[in-house]
N, C-alpha and C positions, 0 to 999 in steps of 0.2 A: 129888820125885820125883809131887805135891800144884802145887811151881809149874808146872811142863810138863805140866801140864792146862790153866793154867789158859795158858797165853804159847800153848798150843795154841786154843784158845777164842779168843782177842784174834785173830788166825795169821783163823781162818775168815771172825769178821769185818764184820773190816777187807778179807778181800777176796771173798767178796763186795755190796760198798757199792765197792765201785774195779774192777769185773770190768764192772757195769751203761755203769760215764764213762767209763773206758777206751772197750771198741763206740762209747757215742753220741762221743763225740772222733775216733774217726777214721773212723768210715763214720758222718757226719752228716747224708748223703741217705740214708738211709733207711730211717729213720723216714717217711719219706712219700712211699716212693719209686713213678716206674712209668712210666714206653716215653717216651723222646725222652730228646735230651741236652740238658744244662745249656747254659749263652752262660759267658761266664767270668767274667760278675757273680752267679753262679749263679742266675740263674735260663733262664723257656724257657719256654710255649704252649701248653698239651692240651688234645691231638687225642683224645684216643682214653680210651674207658672216663672222661673227665673227672665225670660226677655218679657213681662211683665213688671215687677220689678228693678227690671233692664238692669239687670243681673246679666254671666252668661254662668251656664249648664256643669255644672261642678266647680264652679272659686270661691271658695270662700272669704268674706270678707266681714264685716264687721255694725255694728248698730251699737255702740256707747260709743258719745258722743263726744266723750273726754279721750279717746285713744285714737291714733291717729293711721288713716285708713293705706291698709295693707296693699297689692294687690298680695290673691296664693291663687297662681296654675293650677291646673283644674287636670283631672288625672291624663286627661290621654293627650296633655303637655309636658306631664310629670314624666308618662312614659318615652316620647321623643324623643325628649333627652336622655336619660338613664339609659333608653338606650341606645343612643351611640357615642355615650357614655362606655361604655362597655365593649364595645367593638371598636371605638379610637382609642383609649387607655387601659382598663381590664382586662380584656380578657385576645389586645396586642398583639404580644408575646407569642404568642400561640397558636393567630393565626398568615403575625407575615413570616416566622415557624414554617408550616407549613403548606404554605406559598414558592417560601425559598428553596424548601426542595424537588415539589412536583415540578416546577417554573426551570432547573437546573435538570435532572432530567429529562423534560422533556427540552429544551431546549440543544441541549448536547446532541441526545435521539436526530435533529433535526437537522442539524449543524450539522451531525456528522455525518448520515444517508444523503443529503445534498437535498433538504426534504424543502420547498418552499420555503422564505422565514412569513409564520404565519401570526408572528405578537408573540400572543395571549386569546385560545381560546375564552370566551365570555366564559361558557361551562362549568368553567373544573371545580368556579368557589365553590357551588351550589354544594358536594361534600362533605367543607365545611360549617359556610355561613347557614346553610340550608335547617340545622338543627333547631328545633324546638330548647327556649330558648326554660331554667329551669327555676324556683323564683325559694329561697327559704321560709317566706313567710307566704300565708296567700292571702291574692292580691286580688280585686278586681280587675271585673275581664279586661275593660275602656280598657285600663291599663292597660294588662299582660296584650291587651291585646297592639296596642300604640308600641309598646316595651320592643313584642318580636320583629314586628318589621322595619323603626326605627332601627336597632339590630345588624337589622337581615341585610338595608339595605344600603350603612357605611360597614356593618364588614365586606360586602362587594367590594369596596374600594376600594377599602386597605388591603386589601388578600389580590386587590389584580394589581392593582399599583407594584407591588410583591414582586406578583409573580412574573409582569412585563418587562422587569433589570433583569434578574434571574435567569426569563428564556431568554432573553438580546444578550444575554455576557459568556453563558454556557451553549449559545448557537455562535457566536464567533469564536469561541473553541472546541468544537465538535465540524465544524466550518475549516479550521487551523488545523487541526489533526486527520482531518479528512484531504486538506491535499501536501499536513509532510508525506504520509503514505502514499499517496500520489506519486510525490518527489525521487522516494523509495522504491515501490514500484518500474517505474518508467529505467529510472539508471539497473536495475538490473534485466530491467527486458533487455535493453539494450546494454549491458554487458554478456547479457548467453546466446542477443545475435551475432556479435560480433566476434564470438566463442565458435558458432555455429564454419559462420564465414569460416576462420581458420582453418575449424578442423577438417571442411568440405578441401581449402587448397592444399592443406599435409597432404591430404587424400592424393589430390591431382593429381601432384611431384611422385608418391610415391607410387599412384599404377601407370605411372612418365616415366620413373628411370627403371621402373621394372620392364614395360613394354619395348622402349627405342630398342634398350641393349637385346633384347634376347630377339625381337623382329631384324636383325643385321647378321644377328647369329643364323638363325633360319635362314634368309637369302639368302647370306653365302655360305651355307652350305650347300646346297640346290643347286647351285647359281656350280657349284666344281663339281656335281655328279653328272652334272650333262655334259 
């Protein structure tokens, strides 16, 4: 009888241990379940009551206990990252090319006209960077908004840096051109002044050369008549 009682105790203990394990193995997703179907790999995005379940809105996560948990950026984070990449890498040549042309033109003009070196106007990048980005495929609003904002911000940084360098280089060239032209103008003005002075001197000599003998002859003639 005592032996049967011991066996019953053992069975109870084993039952208490095995039942939770069996439930976990049979229903692995239920331990952290929340609304939304999962993909074949056991993962999906969280769109409803995410904070309640301990997730960030729009992030992808897994319920498969056999898959290593991985972090997937939200649509907003993806938009920010890809917008920055589009400005700094994919579209960089176009942005810098436009900035270089505008900077050289404005810099040379200001330098040659002796305007104050303003380095660059922060609004000039708007022409290039404030254009709405078009997407080849349909994207969700959250992604597009983040992408556009990130692209404009980083496009402006790339544009302004190139514009400033081009402007200052061209400004120095324009300033040097002005100074060279000014030296030529001063030299020409000096030469013209010297020529005018020489002409005046010769005129005086010529007039003096004619007047003095004429005066002498005139006075001598009238003296002889008296």
